[in-house]
matplotlib code that plots the C-alpha trace (Angstrom):
import matplotlib.pyplot as plt

x = [9.9, 7.5, 4.0, 1.0, -0.7, -3.5, -2.4, 1.4, 4.0, 6.7, 9.1, 7.2, 9.2, 8.0, 4.3, 2.6, -1.0, -2.7, -3.1, -6.8, -7.3, -10.4, -8.5, -6.0, -8.5, -11.5, -10.3, -12.8, -11.8, -11.4, -8.6, -8.0, -5.0, -4.3, -1.7, 0.6, 2.2, 4.9, 4.0, 0.3, -2.5, -4.5, -8.3, -8.1, -11.8, -12.9, -10.7, -12.2, -15.7, -14.8, -13.3, -16.6, -18.6, -16.5, -16.9, -20.6, -20.7, -19.3, -21.2, -18.1, -18.1, -15.4, -12.9, -11.7, -13.2, -12.2, -9.9, -8.2, -7.6, -6.2, -3.8, -2.5, -2.1, -0.3, 2.0, 2.8, 3.7, 6.0, 7.7, 8.1, 9.6, 9.8, 7.8, 5.6, 4.0, 1.1, -0.6, -2.2, -4.9, -6.4, -9.2, -10.3, -13.0, -10.3, -9.2, -11.8, -12.3, -12.7, -16.4, -18.0, -20.6, -19.6, -18.0, -19.3, -17.3, -14.2, -11.8, -11.0, -7.4, -6.1, -2.9, -1.2, 2.1, 3.3, 5.7, 7.1, 4.7, 6.7, 5.0, 5.5, 8.4, 8.0, 9.9, 7.4, 4.5, 6.0, 6.4, 3.0, 2.2, 0.4, -2.7, -5.0, -8.7, -10.2, -13.7, -14.6, -15.6, -15.4, -18.2, -21.0, -19.7, -16.6, -17.2, -16.3, -12.5, -12.4, -9.0, -10.1, -8.5, -7.8, -9.9, -8.0, -4.7, -5.6, -6.8, -3.7, -1.5, -3.1, -1.5, 1.8, 2.0, 2.3, 4.5, 1.7, 0.9, -2.8, -5.9, -8.8, -11.9, -15.2, -18.5, -21.5, -20.1, -19.2, -16.0, -15.7, -12.1, -8.6, -7.4, -5.5, -6.6, -9.4, -9.7, -10.6, -11.4, -11.0, -13.1, -13.5, -12.0, -14.4, -13.2, -15.4, -15.5, -17.6, -19.9, -19.4, -21.4, -21.2, -19.1, -16.0, -13.9, -13.3, -9.9, -8.5, -7.0, -10.3, -12.0, -9.1, -9.2, -12.9, -12.5, -9.7, -11.7, -14.7, -12.4, -10.5, -13.4, -12.4, -15.5, -16.3, -19.0, -19.5, -21.6, -21.6, -18.7, -19.3, -16.6, -16.7, -15.8, -12.8, -11.5, -11.9, -10.6, -8.4, -6.8, -6.9, -5.6, -5.1, -5.1, -4.0, -2.1, 1.1, 0.6, -1.1, -2.1, -0.6, -1.4, -2.2, -0.8, -1.6, -4.6, -4.6, -1.6, -3.4, -2.4, -4.7, -5.2, -1.8, -0.1, 1.6, 0.4, -2.3, -2.6, -5.3, -3.3, -0.4, -2.6, -4.3, -0.9, 0.3, -2.8, -2.5, 1.2, 0.2, -2.7, -0.3, 2.1, -0.5, -3.1, -1.9, 1.3, -0.4]
y = [10.0, 12.9, 12.7, 15.0, 15.4, 17.8, 20.6, 20.1, 18.4, 16.9, 13.9, 10.7, 10.0, 13.3, 12.7, 12.1, 11.7, 11.5, 8.2, 9.2, 9.5, 7.4, 5.7, 4.4, 3.6, 2.2, 1.9, 4.6, 5.9, 5.1, 4.9, 5.1, 4.2, 6.1, 4.6, 7.2, 6.5, 8.8, 11.3, 11.4, 10.0, 7.3, 7.8, 10.4, 11.4, 7.8, 7.4, 10.6, 9.2, 6.0, 7.9, 9.8, 6.6, 5.2, 8.5, 8.4, 4.8, 5.7, 9.1, 11.2, 14.6, 15.0, 17.4, 18.7, 19.8, 17.9, 20.7, 20.7, 17.0, 17.3, 20.2, 18.5, 15.1, 16.6, 18.5, 15.3, 13.5, 16.3, 16.5, 12.7, 12.5, 9.3, 8.5, 5.7, 6.0, 4.7, 7.6, 6.3, 8.5, 8.0, 10.0, 9.3, 10.9, 12.7, 13.0, 12.7, 11.1, 7.3, 6.6, 4.6, 7.3, 10.0, 13.0, 16.4, 19.3, 17.2, 17.9, 14.8, 13.6, 13.5, 11.6, 10.8, 9.4, 8.1, 5.1, 3.9, 1.8, -1.5, -3.9, -7.6, -8.5, -10.5, -13.4, -13.5, -13.5, -16.3, -18.4, -17.6, -17.9, -20.3, -19.5, -21.0, -20.8, -19.3, -18.7, -15.1, -14.2, -10.4, -8.0, -7.2, -3.8, -4.8, -2.2, 0.5, 1.0, 1.0, 1.1, -1.6, -4.5, -7.0, -9.7, -9.2, -9.3, -12.6, -14.1, -13.0, -14.5, -17.9, -17.8, -16.4, -19.2, -21.7, -19.5, -18.6, -15.2, -14.9, -16.2, -16.7, -16.0, -17.9, -17.0, -19.3, -21.3, -18.4, -16.4, -12.9, -11.7, -12.1, -10.8, -8.1, -8.5, -9.2, -12.8, -13.8, -17.3, -18.7, -21.6, -23.0, -19.8, -17.5, -14.9, -14.9, -12.1, -11.8, -8.8, -5.7, -5.9, -5.0, -8.2, -7.0, -4.1, -3.7, -2.3, -0.2, -3.3, -5.2, -2.4, -2.3, -6.1, -6.1, -3.0, -4.7, -7.9, -6.0, -4.0, -7.0, -9.5, -11.8, -13.7, -12.7, -12.8, -10.7, -13.0, -15.0, -17.6, -20.8, -22.5, -25.5, -23.2, -21.8, -25.3, -26.6, -23.4, -23.6, -20.4, -18.4, -14.8, -12.3, -8.7, -5.4, -2.3, -3.9, -7.5, -6.4, -9.8, -12.5, -16.1, -18.4, -21.8, -23.9, -23.6, -25.5, -27.5, -28.6, -27.4, -24.9, -26.1, -27.3, -25.8, -23.0, -19.5, -20.0, -18.4, -16.0, -14.6, -14.1, -12.4, -10.2, -9.2, -8.1, -6.0, -4.5, -3.5, -1.9, -0.1, 1.1, 2.6, 4.2, 5.3, 5.2, 7.0, 9.3]
z = [17.7, 17.8, 19.5, 19.7, 23.1, 23.8, 21.4, 21.8, 19.6, 21.7, 21.9, 22.5, 25.7, 27.1, 26.5, 29.9, 31.0, 34.4, 36.0, 36.4, 32.6, 31.9, 29.0, 31.6, 34.3, 32.2, 28.6, 28.0, 24.6, 20.9, 18.4, 14.7, 12.4, 9.2, 6.9, 5.2, 1.9, 0.5, 3.2, 2.3, 4.5, 2.6, 2.5, 5.2, 5.0, 5.4, 8.5, 10.0, 9.3, 11.0, 14.0, 14.2, 14.2, 17.1, 19.0, 18.5, 19.6, 23.0, 23.2, 23.2, 21.4, 18.7, 20.2, 16.8, 13.4, 10.3, 9.3, 12.7, 12.5, 9.0, 9.9, 13.1, 11.5, 8.5, 10.8, 12.8, 9.6, 8.6, 12.0, 12.2, 8.8, 6.6, 3.6, 5.0, 8.5, 10.5, 12.4, 15.6, 17.0, 20.4, 22.1, 25.6, 27.7, 29.8, 33.4, 36.2, 39.6, 39.2, 38.7, 35.8, 35.0, 32.4, 34.1, 33.3, 31.8, 31.2, 28.3, 26.2, 25.9, 22.3, 21.7, 18.4, 17.2, 13.8, 13.8, 10.5, 8.4, 8.0, 5.6, 5.0, 2.7, -0.5, 1.2, 4.1, 1.7, -0.4, 2.7, 4.2, 7.9, 10.3, 12.3, 14.9, 15.3, 18.5, 19.9, 19.4, 23.0, 22.6, 23.3, 20.8, 19.6, 17.8, 15.1, 17.6, 17.6, 21.3, 23.1, 25.5, 23.4, 26.2, 24.5, 21.2, 23.1, 24.8, 21.5, 19.6, 22.3, 21.7, 18.3, 19.5, 22.2, 19.3, 17.2, 14.7, 13.3, 13.9, 15.6, 13.2, 15.2, 15.0, 16.6, 16.6, 13.7, 11.5, 10.7, 12.1, 11.7, 13.0, 16.3, 14.5, 10.9, 8.5, 7.1, 3.5, 2.3, -1.2, -2.2, -5.8, -7.2, -5.3, -2.8, 0.3, 2.9, 6.0, 5.8, 7.9, 11.1, 14.8, 15.3, 13.3, 12.2, 8.4, 7.6, 4.8, 3.2, 3.4, 1.4, -1.2, -1.7, -2.5, -4.8, -6.7, -7.0, -8.5, -10.8, -12.1, -12.5, -9.6, -8.4, -4.9, -2.4, 0.8, 3.0, 6.2, 5.9, 7.8, 9.9, 7.6, 4.7, 6.6, 7.5, 3.9, 2.2, -0.9, 0.3, 3.5, 3.8, 6.6, 5.5, 7.2, 6.4, 7.6, 6.5, 3.2, 1.6, 3.8, 2.9, 5.8, 4.8, 7.9, 10.2, 13.6, 12.3, 9.1, 5.6, 3.9, 0.4, -0.9, 2.2, 0.1, -0.9, -3.6, -7.0, -6.1, -3.2, -5.5, -8.1, -5.5, -4.0, -7.5, -8.0, -4.5, -5.1, -8.4, -6.6, -3.9, -6.4, -8.7, -6.1, -2.6, -3.5, -6.1]

ax = plt.figure().add_subplot(projection="3d")
ax.plot(x, y, z, "-o")
ax.set_aspect("equal")
plt.show()
């Protein structure tokens, strides 16, 4: 596998950083994920804008222009090979003596690699997955794609410990998101989505689902979703670039709706697959 590190393309195994890199010492950095379909980055400009928002959020100057990002990411995609990839981008504040205060005159560390984008199979979607609820005890700037993801790791592990796919996070009685996904609720034929805020990250698939709902006349609301609505949902989905539209069929051991993937999930997945072929791969 090929990686990019500070201006060089090299084998991933050969990519090395200093132990004093602030990303390693403090988690002082941000990341971005760009899905690649048929060799083409999907919504590249939107991802660059989100990367800029994250960099601004931690007061770190963007090390590259948009054109430089585009050239180097496209080159990484070509060197890596393969039609579908997931370009991981990480920018840290760089190498400096260990001190919490921002160092002066330090060059940021830029790292990228592009593993294959492996999505859920039709059989996995037909079976659905189980999930657990968890108290969202993360910090209050979850809209920054910070590399310090320990809270998410611990929350996701709560699900893994009971052989479930995801932790559905609740804060002060309302749904935020999954530990590694966005969460949608279906109640009485209406698709419900928590609104973007500082308490969650909205992914590419989140945006696509809402666009498809609007285009195809599916009733939907973007609003605060109460815990009671999550627990009494007719359908519950987790969405991400790899999971796509994945039905959650049990929550905390209780069936969601009929305990099988619901009709709206199946319809949305069909719309999503068509969109992927006609637009993402265009």
